[in-house]
C-alpha positions in Angstrom: -44.3 1.7 3.3 -41.1 0.0 4.0 -37.9 1.9 3.1 -35.4 -0.8 3.8 -33.5 -2.3 0.6 -33.8 -5.9 0.3 -31.0 -7.9 1.2 -30.4 -9.4 -2.4 -30.0 -5.9 -3.8 -27.1 -4.8 -1.8 -23.5 -5.0 -3.8 -21.4 -8.2 -3.4 -18.1 -7.6 -1.7 -15.2 -9.8 -2.3 -12.5 -9.4 1.0 -8.9 -10.4 0.2 -7.9 -14.0 2.0 -7.5 -13.5 5.6 -3.7 -13.5 6.3 -2.6 -14.7 10.1 -0.7 -12.0 11.9 2.3 -12.9 13.1 2.9 -15.5 16.2 2.4 -14.0 19.3 5.9 -13.5 21.6 5.7 -13.4 25.2 7.0 -9.8 26.4 9.8 -11.2 28.4 11.3 -12.9 25.4 10.8 -10.0 22.8 14.1 -8.1 23.6 16.6 -10.8 22.0 14.0 -12.7 19.9 14.9 -12.7 16.1 11.6 -12.4 14.9 10.6 -9.6 17.2 10.6 -5.9 15.6 9.8 -3.1 18.0 10.6 -0.6 14.9 7.1 0.8 14.7 7.9 3.9 13.1 8.5 2.0 9.6 4.6 1.7 9.6 3.8 5.7 9.8 3.4 7.7 7.0 6.2 9.2 5.1 6.4 11.7 2.1 8.8 10.7 -1.0 9.4 13.3 -3.8 10.5 11.7 -7.0 11.4 13.6 -10.6 10.9 10.7 -13.2 11.1 10.2 -16.9 7.7 8.9 -18.5 7.0 5.5 -17.7 9.5 4.7 -15.0 8.5 1.7 -12.6 9.7 0.9 -9.0 12.7 -1.8 -9.5 15.6 -2.4 -7.4 18.2 0.3 -7.6 15.6 2.5 -9.8 15.2 6.4 -8.8 11.9 5.4 -7.2 13.7 2.9 -5.1 16.6 5.1 -4.2 14.1 8.1 -3.2 12.7 5.6 -0.5 9.6 3.7 -2.2 9.8 0.0 -1.4 7.4 -3.2 -2.2 4.8 -3.4 0.1 3.9 0.7 0.3 0.7 1.5 0.3 0.0 4.9 -2.0 -2.0 7.6 0.4 -1.6 10.3 -1.5 0.0 11.6 -5.1 0.5 15.5 -5.5 -2.0 16.3 -2.8 -5.0 13.9 -4.6 -6.1 11.4 -2.2 -5.3 8.1 -3.5 -7.1 5.7 -1.0 -10.3 5.8 -2.9 -9.6 6.6 -6.3 -10.6 5.0 -9.3 -7.5 2.9 -11.0 -7.5 4.9 -14.6 -7.5 7.9 -12.5 -4.3 6.7 -10.4 -2.4 5.8 -13.3 -3.2 8.8 -15.4 -1.8 10.9 -12.5 1.1 8.6 -12.0 2.3 8.6 -15.9 1.8 12.1 -16.6 3.5 14.1 -13.8 7.1 14.7 -14.0 7.6 15.5 -10.3 5.7 13.4 -8.0 5.1 14.0 -4.2 4.0 10.8 -2.8 2.5 10.1 0.9 3.1 6.3 1.5 3.1 4.0 4.1 4.7 0.8 4.8 2.0 -1.8 4.7 3.1 -5.4 3.9 0.2 -7.3 5.4 -1.3 -9.3 2.3 0.8 -7.6 0.1 2.4 -11.0 -1.5 -1.0 -12.3 -2.1 -2.3 -9.4 -4.1 0.9 -9.1 -6.1 0.2 -12.8 -7.1 -3.2 -12.3 -8.3 -2.3 -8.9 -10.1 1.3 -9.8 -11.8 1.4 -11.7 -14.8 
């Protein structure tokens, strides 16, 4: 008896389009090169606390923006709920109903603009 799953029964997974990494800059040219950013701390997770009225969005000069949330941030957790593998409807419910939000986010801009073009109408 063969217990393997037939190849055709595996779920179809659509991956985002590949986005080329930034051009490589030789180490001896990086110090004064305008395209090189050595500040990797911008990619570390950080916590943002936000008190908001219902339905508030992240827009320039909004409360969320002033609290430190920015375009390209990936939400890791909200109010101690892991957001990395959560159903969209559950995430929306948490974000809409909470009056005080503690978000764990990290700046992850890769492929962000392409994803935004697909989802924002």
